[in-house]
C-alpha positions as CSV (number, residue, x, y, z in Angstrom):
1,M,0.0,-0.2,0.1
2,S,1.5,3.3,-0.9
3,T,2.0,6.3,1.7
4,P,1.1,9.6,0.7
5,S,4.4,11.9,0.4
6,N,4.0,15.6,1.7
7,S,5.2,16.6,-1.7
8,T,1.9,18.7,-2.2
9,W,2.8,20.9,1.1
10,S,5.9,23.4,1.6
11,Q,9.1,22.6,2.1
12,R,8.4,23.5,5.7
13,F,7.7,19.6,6.3
14,E,10.7,17.6,6.0
15,S,8.9,14.2,6.7
16,A,6.1,12.1,5.2
17,L,3.0,11.5,7.3
18,H,2.8,8.4,9.5
19,P,1.0,5.9,7.5
20,T,-2.0,5.3,9.9
21,I,-2.0,9.1,9.9
22,A,-2.3,9.6,6.2
23,H,-5.3,7.3,5.9
24,F,-7.0,9.1,8.9
25,N,-6.3,12.4,7.5
26,A,-7.3,11.2,4.0
27,S,-11.0,12.1,2.5
28,I,-10.6,11.0,-1.1
29,D,-12.7,7.7,-0.1
30,F,-15.8,10.1,0.1
31,D,-14.7,13.6,-1.3
32,I,-14.5,11.5,-4.9
33,A,-18.2,12.3,-5.2
34,L,-17.1,16.0,-5.6
35,L,-15.0,15.4,-8.6
36,E,-16.9,16.9,-11.4
37,H,-17.9,19.9,-9.4
38,D,-14.2,20.5,-8.5
39,L,-13.3,20.3,-12.0
40,T,-16.2,22.7,-12.8
41,G,-15.4,25.4,-10.2
42,S,-11.7,24.8,-11.5
43,Q,-12.4,25.6,-14.9
44,A,-14.4,28.9,-14.1
45,H,-11.3,30.0,-11.7
46,A,-8.9,29.1,-14.6
47,Q,-10.9,31.3,-16.7
48,M,-11.1,33.9,-14.6
49,L,-7.1,33.7,-14.1
50,G,-7.0,34.6,-17.8
51,K,-9.4,37.1,-18.0
52,T,-7.8,39.1,-15.3
53,G,-4.1,38.4,-16.9
54,I,-2.7,37.0,-13.9
55,I,-1.9,34.0,-16.2
56,S,-2.1,34.0,-20.2
57,A,-5.2,33.6,-22.1
58,A,-3.1,30.6,-23.7
59,E,-2.4,29.1,-20.2
60,S,-5.7,29.6,-19.3
61,E,-7.4,27.6,-22.2
62,Q,-4.7,24.6,-21.4
63,L,-6.0,24.2,-18.1
64,V,-9.6,24.4,-19.2
65,Q,-9.0,21.7,-21.8
66,G,-6.7,19.4,-19.5
67,L,-9.6,19.5,-16.8
68,E,-12.2,18.5,-19.2
69,T,-10.0,15.7,-20.2
70,I,-10.0,14.5,-16.4
71,R,-13.5,14.5,-16.6
72,T,-13.3,12.4,-19.1
73,E,-11.0,10.2,-17.9
74,Y,-13.4,10.3,-14.7
75,R,-16.4,9.1,-16.7
76,Q,-14.6,6.3,-18.6
77,G,-13.2,5.0,-15.2
78,Q,-10.0,5.8,-16.4
79,F,-9.2,8.5,-13.4
80,Q,-9.4,6.7,-10.1
81,P,-7.4,8.0,-7.6
82,G,-6.5,6.9,-4.1
83,V,-5.7,7.6,-0.7
84,E,-2.3,8.8,-1.8
85,A,-3.5,11.7,-3.5
86,E,-5.1,12.5,-0.1
87,D,-8.1,14.3,-1.4
88,V,-10.4,15.1,-4.6
89,H,-8.7,18.4,-4.8
90,F,-4.9,17.3,-4.7
91,A,-6.0,14.4,-7.2
92,V,-6.8,16.7,-9.9
93,E,-4.3,19.0,-9.4
94,R,-1.4,16.2,-9.9
95,R,-3.1,14.7,-12.6
96,L,-3.6,18.2,-14.5
97,T,-0.1,18.7,-14.0
98,E,0.7,15.3,-15.7
99,L,-1.3,16.2,-18.5
100,V,-0.2,20.0,-19.3
101,G,2.9,20.0,-17.3
102,D,4.0,22.9,-15.3
103,V,0.9,25.4,-16.4
104,G,-0.8,22.8,-14.1
105,K,1.1,24.2,-11.3
106,K,-0.5,27.6,-11.9
107,L,-4.5,26.6,-11.4
108,H,-4.1,27.6,-7.5
109,T,-2.7,30.8,-7.9
110,A,-5.0,33.1,-6.1
111,R,-7.2,30.3,-4.8
112,S,-6.6,28.3,-1.3
113,R,-7.8,24.6,-0.7
114,N,-10.8,26.3,1.9
115,D,-12.4,28.3,-0.7
116,Q,-12.1,25.6,-3.0
117,V,-13.7,23.2,-0.8
118,G,-16.4,25.5,-0.1
119,T,-17.3,26.0,-3.6
120,D,-17.2,22.4,-4.5
121,V,-19.6,21.3,-1.8
122,R,-22.1,24.1,-2.8
123,L,-22.3,23.3,-6.3
124,Y,-22.7,19.7,-5.2
125,L,-25.7,20.5,-3.2
126,R,-27.3,22.7,-5.3
127,D,-27.5,20.0,-8.0
128,Q,-28.6,17.5,-5.2
129,I,-31.1,19.9,-3.9
130,E,-32.8,20.2,-7.6
131,Q,-32.9,16.7,-8.0
132,I,-34.4,16.0,-4.6
133,R,-37.1,18.5,-5.2
134,Q,-38.2,16.5,-8.3
135,H,-38.3,13.2,-6.4
136,I,-40.9,15.3,-4.0
137,R,-42.8,15.9,-7.0
138,A,-43.1,12.4,-8.1
139,F,-44.2,11.5,-4.4
140,Q,-46.8,14.2,-4.6
141,Q,-47.8,12.9,-8.2
142,A,-48.3,9.3,-6.9
143,L,-50.1,10.9,-3.8
144,L,-52.5,12.9,-5.8
145,T,-53.0,9.8,-8.1
146,L,-54.2,7.9,-5.2
147,A,-56.5,10.7,-3.7
148,E,-58.3,11.4,-6.8
149,A,-59.0,7.4,-6.9
150,H,-60.4,7.6,-3.3
151,V,-62.6,11.0,-3.3
152,E,-65.6,9.0,-1.4
153,T,-63.8,6.1,0.2
154,L,-63.9,6.7,4.0
155,I,-61.8,6.1,6.5
156,P,-61.8,6.3,10.3
157,G,-59.9,9.6,11.3
158,Y,-57.8,9.2,14.8
159,T,-56.8,11.6,17.6
160,H,-54.4,9.7,20.1
161,L,-55.2,6.9,18.1
162,Q,-58.7,6.6,19.2
163,R,-61.4,6.9,16.6
164,A,-62.4,10.2,16.0
165,Q,-64.7,11.2,12.9
166,P,-64.6,9.6,9.7
167,L,-62.6,11.0,6.8
168,S,-62.5,11.0,3.2
169,L,-59.3,9.1,2.1
170,A,-58.4,11.4,-0.2
171,H,-58.4,14.2,2.3
172,H,-56.2,11.9,4.8
173,L,-53.6,11.7,1.5
174,L,-53.7,15.2,0.8
175,A,-52.8,15.9,4.3
176,Y,-49.1,14.3,3.2
177,F,-49.1,16.1,-0.3
178,E,-49.3,19.3,1.6
179,M,-46.5,18.2,4.0
180,A,-44.5,17.5,1.1
181,Q,-45.5,20.8,-0.6
182,R,-43.9,22.6,2.4
183,D,-40.8,20.1,2.2
184,W,-40.7,21.3,-1.9
185,E,-40.9,25.0,-0.8
186,R,-38.7,24.6,2.0
187,L,-35.6,23.4,0.1
188,G,-35.9,26.1,-2.5
189,D,-35.2,28.6,0.2
190,V,-32.4,26.6,1.6
191,A,-31.0,26.3,-2.1
192,R,-30.9,30.2,-2.6
193,R,-28.5,30.4,0.7
194,V,-26.3,27.6,-0.9
195,N,-26.3,29.4,-4.2
196,I,-23.5,31.6,-2.6
197,S,-20.1,31.8,-3.9
198,P,-17.1,31.6,-1.6
199,L,-14.5,31.2,-4.4
200,G,-12.1,34.1,-3.9
201,C,-12.2,34.5,-0.2
202,G,-8.8,32.6,-0.2
203,A,-7.8,30.5,3.2
204,L,-9.7,33.4,5.0
205,A,-8.6,36.8,4.3
206,G,-9.0,37.1,0.5
207,T,-6.2,37.5,-1.6
208,P,-3.6,40.5,-3.3
209,F,-4.1,39.2,-6.8
210,P,-6.7,41.2,-9.0
211,I,-9.3,38.5,-9.2
212,D,-12.9,39.0,-10.3
213,R,-15.2,37.2,-7.7
214,Q,-18.2,38.1,-9.9
215,F,-16.9,36.5,-12.8
216,T,-16.5,33.1,-11.4
217,A,-20.0,33.6,-9.5
218,E,-21.4,34.0,-13.0
219,K,-19.6,31.4,-14.5
220,L,-20.8,28.9,-12.0
221,G,-24.7,30.1,-11.7
222,F,-24.0,31.6,-8.0
223,A,-26.4,34.0,-7.1
224,S,-23.9,36.3,-5.4
225,V,-20.8,36.0,-3.2
226,Y,-19.9,36.1,0.3
227,G,-19.4,39.7,1.4
228,N,-16.6,38.6,4.2
229,S,-13.9,36.2,3.6
230,L,-14.1,34.8,7.1
231,D,-17.3,34.1,6.8
232,G,-17.3,32.7,3.4
233,V,-14.7,29.7,3.9
234,S,-16.1,28.8,7.6
235,D,-20.1,29.0,6.6
236,R,-21.5,25.4,7.3
237,D,-25.1,27.1,7.7
238,F,-26.3,26.0,4.6
239,A,-25.4,22.2,5.3
240,I,-27.2,22.5,8.7
241,E,-30.4,24.1,7.0
242,F,-30.3,21.2,4.3
243,A,-29.7,18.6,7.1
244,S,-32.8,20.1,8.7
245,A,-35.1,20.6,5.5
246,A,-34.1,16.8,5.0
247,S,-34.9,15.8,8.3
248,L,-38.4,17.1,8.2
249,I,-38.8,15.4,4.8
250,M,-37.8,12.2,6.6
251,V,-40.3,13.2,9.6
252,H,-43.3,13.2,6.9
253,L,-42.2,10.1,5.3
254,S,-42.0,8.0,8.5
255,R,-45.4,9.5,9.4
256,L,-46.6,8.2,6.5
257,A,-45.2,4.9,7.0
258,E,-46.1,4.3,10.0
259,E,-49.7,4.7,9.0
260,V,-49.1,2.0,6.2
261,I,-48.0,-0.3,8.7
262,F,-50.7,-0.2,11.0
263,W,-53.0,-0.1,8.0
264,A,-51.1,-3.5,6.9
265,S,-51.6,-5.4,10.0
266,E,-54.5,-7.9,10.3
267,E,-56.1,-5.8,13.4
268,F,-56.5,-2.8,10.6
269,R,-56.5,-4.7,7.3
270,F,-56.9,-1.1,5.4
271,V,-54.7,-2.2,2.8
272,T,-53.3,-5.1,1.1
273,L,-49.6,-4.7,0.6
274,G,-48.3,-6.1,-3.1
275,D,-45.5,-8.3,-3.9
276,S,-43.2,-5.9,-5.1
277,C,-42.6,-3.9,-1.9
278,S,-42.9,-6.4,0.1
279,T,-41.1,-9.4,1.9
280,G,-41.8,-12.9,3.6
281,S,-40.6,-14.6,7.0
282,S,-38.0,-17.1,6.6
283,I,-40.0,-19.5,8.8
284,M,-44.0,-18.0,8.8
285,P,-45.0,-18.8,5.0
286,Q,-48.0,-16.7,5.6
287,K,-46.7,-13.3,6.4
288,K,-46.4,-10.3,4.2
289,N,-43.9,-7.8,5.5
290,P,-44.1,-4.0,5.2
291,D,-40.4,-3.8,4.3
292,V,-40.5,-0.4,3.0
293,P,-42.1,1.7,5.6
294,E,-40.2,0.0,8.1
295,L,-36.8,1.1,6.7
296,V,-38.1,4.3,5.7
297,R,-39.2,5.0,9.5
298,G,-35.7,3.3,10.4
299,K,-33.4,5.2,8.3
300,T,-35.2,8.9,9.7
301,G,-33.2,8.4,12.5
302,R,-29.9,7.9,10.3
303,V,-30.7,11.6,8.6
304,F,-31.4,13.2,12.2
305,G,-28.1,12.0,13.6
306,H,-26.4,13.7,10.7
307,L,-28.3,16.8,11.7
308,Q,-27.0,16.6,14.9
309,G,-23.6,15.6,14.2
310,L,-23.5,18.6,11.5
311,L,-24.5,21.1,14.9
312,V,-22.3,19.5,17.4
313,M,-19.3,20.0,15.0
314,M,-19.9,23.6,14.1
315,K,-20.9,24.6,17.4
316,G,-17.4,25.1,19.2
317,L,-15.2,26.0,15.8
318,P,-13.3,29.2,15.9
319,L,-12.7,31.5,12.9
320,A,-12.2,30.8,10.4
321,Y,-11.3,27.0,8.6
322,N,-10.7,23.8,10.7
323,K,-10.3,20.5,9.9
324,D,-13.1,19.6,11.6
325,L,-15.2,20.9,8.5
326,Q,-14.0,17.6,6.4
327,E,-16.6,15.9,8.4
328,D,-19.5,17.7,6.9
329,K,-19.1,15.6,3.5
330,E,-20.0,12.4,4.6
331,A,-23.0,13.7,6.5
332,L,-24.1,15.7,3.6
333,F,-23.5,12.8,1.0
334,D,-25.4,10.1,3.3
335,T,-28.5,12.3,4.1
336,V,-28.8,13.0,0.1
337,R,-28.6,9.1,-0.5
338,T,-31.0,8.4,2.2
339,V,-33.8,11.0,1.7
340,T,-33.5,10.2,-1.9
341,G,-33.6,6.7,-1.7
342,C,-36.6,6.8,0.6
343,L,-38.4,9.7,-1.4
344,E,-38.2,6.8,-4.6
345,A,-39.0,4.1,-2.5
346,M,-42.3,5.5,-0.8
347,T,-43.4,6.9,-4.4
348,I,-43.2,3.2,-5.6
349,L,-45.2,1.7,-2.4
350,L,-48.0,4.4,-3.3
351,Q,-48.0,4.0,-6.9
352,E,-47.9,-0.4,-7.2
353,G,-47.4,-1.4,-3.4
354,L,-50.4,-1.0,-1.8
355,T,-54.1,-1.2,-2.5
356,F,-56.8,0.1,-0.1
357,R,-59.8,-2.3,0.7
358,P,-62.8,0.1,0.6
359,Q,-65.0,-2.6,1.8
360,R,-63.1,-3.0,5.1
361,L,-62.8,1.1,5.5
362,T,-66.5,0.9,5.0
363,A,-66.8,-1.3,8.0
364,A,-64.8,0.4,10.2
365,V,-66.5,4.0,9.8
366,S,-69.4,2.0,10.7
367,E,-69.0,0.3,13.8
368,D,-67.9,2.8,16.2
369,F,-69.3,5.9,17.8
370,S,-67.3,8.4,15.5
371,N,-70.4,9.8,14.4
372,A,-71.0,11.1,18.3
373,T,-70.2,14.7,17.5
374,D,-72.6,14.8,14.9
375,V,-75.7,14.1,17.3
376,A,-74.3,17.1,19.2
377,D,-74.0,19.3,16.1
378,Y,-77.6,18.0,15.1
379,L,-78.8,19.1,18.6
380,A,-77.2,22.4,18.3
381,A,-78.5,23.1,14.7
382,K,-81.8,23.0,16.6
383,G,-81.2,25.3,19.5
384,V,-79.5,23.2,22.1
385,P,-76.6,25.0,23.5
386,F,-73.6,22.7,22.5
387,R,-72.0,22.1,25.7
388,E,-75.8,20.6,27.0
389,A,-75.9,18.5,23.7
390,Y,-72.2,17.5,24.5
391,N,-72.8,16.1,27.5
392,L,-76.2,14.4,26.5
393,V,-74.4,12.6,23.7
394,G,-72.3,11.4,26.2
395,K,-74.8,9.7,28.1
396,V,-76.2,8.7,25.0
397,V,-73.2,6.5,24.3
398,K,-72.9,5.5,27.4
399,T,-76.3,3.9,27.4
400,S,-75.6,2.5,24.0
401,L,-72.4,0.7,25.0
402,A,-74.3,-0.4,28.2
403,A,-76.8,-1.9,25.4
404,N,-74.2,-3.6,23.4
405,K,-75.7,-1.1,20.4
406,L,-74.4,1.5,17.8
407,L,-75.9,4.8,17.4
408,K,-77.2,3.9,14.2
409,D,-79.2,0.7,16.1
410,L,-80.9,3.1,18.8
411,T,-84.7,3.2,17.9
412,L,-86.5,6.6,17.3
413,D,-88.6,6.4,20.6
414,E,-85.1,5.7,22.6
415,W,-83.6,9.0,20.9
416,Q,-86.9,10.7,21.7
417,T,-86.6,9.7,25.3
418,L,-83.1,10.9,25.3
419,H,-84.3,14.2,24.1
420,P,-87.3,15.2,22.1
421,G,-85.1,17.4,19.7
422,F,-84.4,14.1,17.8
423,E,-86.7,13.1,14.7
424,A,-86.5,10.6,12.4
425,D,-83.5,12.5,10.2
426,I,-81.2,11.6,13.0
427,Y,-80.3,8.6,11.1
428,A,-79.1,10.5,7.9
429,A,-77.3,12.7,9.8
430,I,-75.3,10.0,11.5
431,A,-74.8,7.8,8.4
432,P,-70.6,8.0,7.7
433,A,-71.2,9.6,4.2
434,Q,-73.3,12.0,5.4
435,V,-71.0,12.8,8.4
436,V,-67.9,13.4,6.0
437,A,-70.1,15.2,3.3
438,A,-71.3,17.5,5.9
439,R,-68.0,19.2,6.8
440,N,-67.7,21.2,4.1
441,S,-65.8,24.4,5.7
442,E,-62.7,25.7,3.9
443,G,-60.1,22.8,4.0
444,G,-62.5,20.3,5.7
445,T,-62.9,16.9,4.6
446,G,-66.6,17.0,2.9
447,F,-66.3,16.0,-0.5
448,D,-66.9,19.2,-2.2
449,Q,-63.7,20.6,-0.3
450,V,-61.5,17.8,-1.1
451,R,-62.6,17.9,-4.9
452,L,-61.4,21.4,-4.6
453,A,-58.5,20.5,-2.7
454,L,-57.5,18.0,-5.4
455,K,-57.9,20.7,-8.3
456,R,-55.6,23.2,-6.4
457,S,-53.2,20.3,-5.8
458,R,-53.2,19.5,-9.6
459,Q,-52.9,22.7,-10.4
460,R,-49.2,23.1,-8.3
461,L,-48.0,20.3,-9.9
462,E,-48.9,21.4,-13.3
463,S,-47.1,25.1,-12.6
């Protein structure tokens, strides 16, 4: 196994790193993910050096072409630097010098590893955020398609995991659509703060060379540049914000995952799991396990851990750059992979991995007292003070339980014995479909409101 030398450092060093320390110090195993972004950033820097006359136009072009050759080699699997390169940035610079000679040694003029790394990470994360937002849109599309098929399918609604009131299944699914919409918008906000260029901040104090930071920012698609060089090389707020936004995405996916796990259980039987998204038991042939939602639920803690790790890493760092910041990359890379994978898996689960059972759902909303509030509303509409009606319905439920009856099973005489305001229309008022339809306030579960919500959701996706 080769050992890195200190040839990349100044003559201040007389000997090489200890082999174990060299491996401990190296980041090439994971920051190779930044290679194409490093090439892109370096090409913009080389063009700027030529534009400002810091190097000649011919030298600038040599550097740009040499970097593009490395990109081609990497894509073809011909450029695979090992630990001897220490990190992706040294690996590129060394290969560039092999390709174009001493001109390659001029690339790092007016640039520090600190602002270079910061630029690469921002370019990477900017691209990944856009891709994750596209995955969120696909997830929302799957939710919307499923919701459109189940406007008048009823499902029990819960509070405290106790039966509360029946809902339109579409309304329930659209709640997750709204969560995902906030995730999509939140990532857009984060992207704006990612899209600031630190290139040109140098190690911490800027550079005496006559660089043009606006030129490189424009070349790289950054909206602006950091106004303070110390802040530019040490800021990782954007990484923490991304990890926080990613954690909220996972919260929402995990909540849905938990419900799917419940719904698929024998106790609920609200959904049937498809073979494409579930596995069996090694010893119990009858079982079908909800692997996708269970894995999503488990991976959520992993993303939370990366957020906490980034916060703890940053909390005690003095200005400006510190080697601790090398630890941001594995957290970011794994967060991106995990969130992307979970969004893709949950989208497929919604598209083909589960089927709702409308008959079972209809039976579920007909076998409880979730229409009790509607009895109180019925009396309140007839002028009975709601709190009085509320207490009376509590008595009705108690009487029904004692008689082993549901509210729908009470005779009209029994209703009128409880209160003379009850009439024959009480049965229609407490039928589950009517209970849902009646909640037609803005944003409610009433079928008319749900259809409006579906239309708005469709317009969001299409815009």
